[in-house]
N, C-alpha and C positions, 0 to 999 in steps of 0.2 A: 093087235089092237090099235084102234085109230089114235093119233096123237092127242086129239082133242078129248077123246073118251078117257085115255090115261091121265091127261091133265086134270079133269074134273075129279076123278078118283083120288088123285094125290092132293089136289087142292082140298078136298073134303078130309083127308087125313091130316094136312097142316092146320086146317081149321079147327079140327078135334084137338090138336095139340094146344093151341090157343085157349080153348076152353078148359082143358086139363090144368093148364098153367094157373088160370083163374081160380080153379077149384082148390089148388094148393094153399093160396093165401087166405080163402075163406074158411079152411080147415085149421082150427086153432093149433092142432097138436102134429101137423105134418112136418116131417124133417125137411128143412129147406137148403141145407148146405150144398147139396148136390147140384143146385141149380147154378152155382157158380163155375161148376166144372162145364156145363153146357154153354155157359157164356164164353169161357175161354176158348174151349176147343172150336165153338161155332165161329168165333172171331177169326181164328186161323184158317179155318176151312172156307169161309164166306171170301176172304181176301184172295185165297188161292183160286176160287172158282171165278171171281169177278176178274182177276188180272191176268189169269192164264187163259181162261176159256171165254168168257163173256165179252171182254174188250177186244181181243182179237177177232173173234167171230163178228162182232158188230162192225169193226172196221172193214171186215172183208165183204159183208153184205150190204153195207151202207156208204162206205167211203170215208172221206175226212169229215163229212158232216156228222159222222157218228160221234166224233169227239166232243161236239157241241151238245148233243143230246144226252151223252154221258155227263157233261157238266151240269146240264139242266136237271137231270134225275137227282144229282148230288144236292143242287141248290133248292130244289123242290122240297126235299125232306128237311133240310136246314131251316128252310122258312117255317114250316109247320112245326117243327120240334123246338127250335131255339129263337125264332122270332115272335110267332104267335104265342108260343110258350116259353117264356124266358128262363124257367128253371126246369129242367127234365133231364133225368137219367134212367138208365136200365136198373133192374134189381129193386129190392124192396125199399119202399119210400118211407123214411123215418122221420123227416122234417116236418112233423105236424104243424109247426108254427108258419111254415111257408105255404100252408094248403088251407088257410082258414076260409077262403073264398071257394065256394062250390064251382064257379066258372073256371078256376084254374085246373081243376081236375078234368073238366070237361074239355078244355083246351089241349090238355095232353092227349086226351082220347082222340081228339080230332087228328092230331099229329100221327099218332099211331094207326088211325084208320087209313090215312093216305099211305103210309109205310106199308101196312098189310095189303092194301089193294095192290101196290106194286110188287109185292111178293107174288102174289097171284098171276100177274102180268109176266113176271119173271119165269115162273114154272111153265105156263102155257107157251110163251116165246121160245123157251129152251126146247120144248118137245116139237115145235113147229119147224125149228132148224134141224135138230137131230135127237133121236133117242137118247144117246149118250148125254148130250148137253141138258136134256130135260132131266134126266135122273140125277145128275151131279148138281144141278141148281136146286132141285126138290131137296136133296140131302143137306145142302148148305142152309136153306131156308128152314127146314125141319129142326135143325139144332138149336135155332133161336126162338122157335115159336113157343115153347113152354115157358121160358123166361119173359117173352113178351107178354103173354097172357098174365103172367105173374105180376109183371110190372104195372100194367093197366089197373088190375084189381087192387093192388097195394095203394096206387096213387088214389083211386077213387075212395078207398077207406079213410086215407089220410085228409081227404078234403071233406070228410063228414057224411059221405055216403053210407048207406046200409050195405051189409054183406050181400044182400040179393042184387042190388044194384052193381056192386063190384064185380060180381060173377057175370052179370048180363053185359058188363063192358067187355068182358073177355069173349062172350059170345057173339059181340057185335064185330070184334076184330076178326073172328072166324069167318063171320059173314063177309066181310070186306075182303078177306083172302080169296073166297071163293068167287066173289064178284070181279075181282082182277082176272081170275082164270077165264070165266064166262065172257067178259069184255073182249079178252084176247081172242076167244074163240069166234066172237062175232066179227071182230076186225083182224082176222087172221092175215089177210093180205098186207097189214101194216106192221108185220113182225119186224121189219127192217127199222122201224122207228121204237117198237116196244122193247126189243131187246137192249138197245144202248141206254134207253131210259132206265130200265130195270138194273143195268150194270152199275149206273151211277148211283141209284138207290143202294144197292148191295155194298159198294164201296162205303157209302157213308155210314150206314148200319154198322159194318164191321169196324171202320177205322175210327169213327166219330161217336159211336155209341157203345159198342162193346169193349174195345181196347181200353178206353179211359176207365171203365168200370174194372177191368183186370188189373190195371195198373193201380188202383186204389188198395189191392190186397198187399199186405206186407210180405207173405210167403212167397218165395221163388216159385214153388210149385204151381201157382196160378199163371205166371208169366211163361213157364215152361210149357203148360198146356196149350198156349197159342201156337208154339211151334209144332206141337202134337197135332193140332188140328191141320195145319198147313202141309205136315208131312203125311198125314191120312190122305189128304186131297192128291198130293202129288204120287202117292203109291197107287191110288186108284187110277189116276191118269195114266200112270205108266203100265199097269197091268191090264186095263180094260178098254182104253181109248185106241181105236184104230186111226191113226193120224194119215 
């Protein structure tokens, strides 16, 4: 199958995970504790993917300038999530008093749209470089897609929006993910820039968004699951990646 076709199909799968995550929060009686496991495992898996695969591959195809693009990707997400949006974190948002203004919820949505867009860039960039890299990036992204949809819907609810709008926000994130895939498909000859940018975004999401959420949990089991995620990546890398 052509790498772009594969990227689009998996982009749709990742988008569906966003929408499913949004559905979780708008259903009042859904069991939510398992989402924390996705966050912890996804953090370790994403760190392994970014640092062991995406960064070295970016440096190989782009050279030293890849490091600047990695930094730029990291700072882009920091700008939208913590400069435009001064209070943001993954997981269910319960601080209703901090979301009394609806524009705050929409600024969080904007930050996550940028993040989701680069998720799509990362998936397509990976497949344009190699089938293995595409699959491992997709798996890393998929692990946090459900919590991402859960996050945006909960923030919208906390800012006073309706359940329909909250779920619609997760649908928008899914669309942004697919838009990233399609953008990279159009600009496929710029994969040497897209991959390092996506690497910086992946590092940010794993280290600055997901790991802090894991560290809030007092139980050691959550921290251990980060190592499980990293170990899972390393195992797959050892078994299936032809170096």
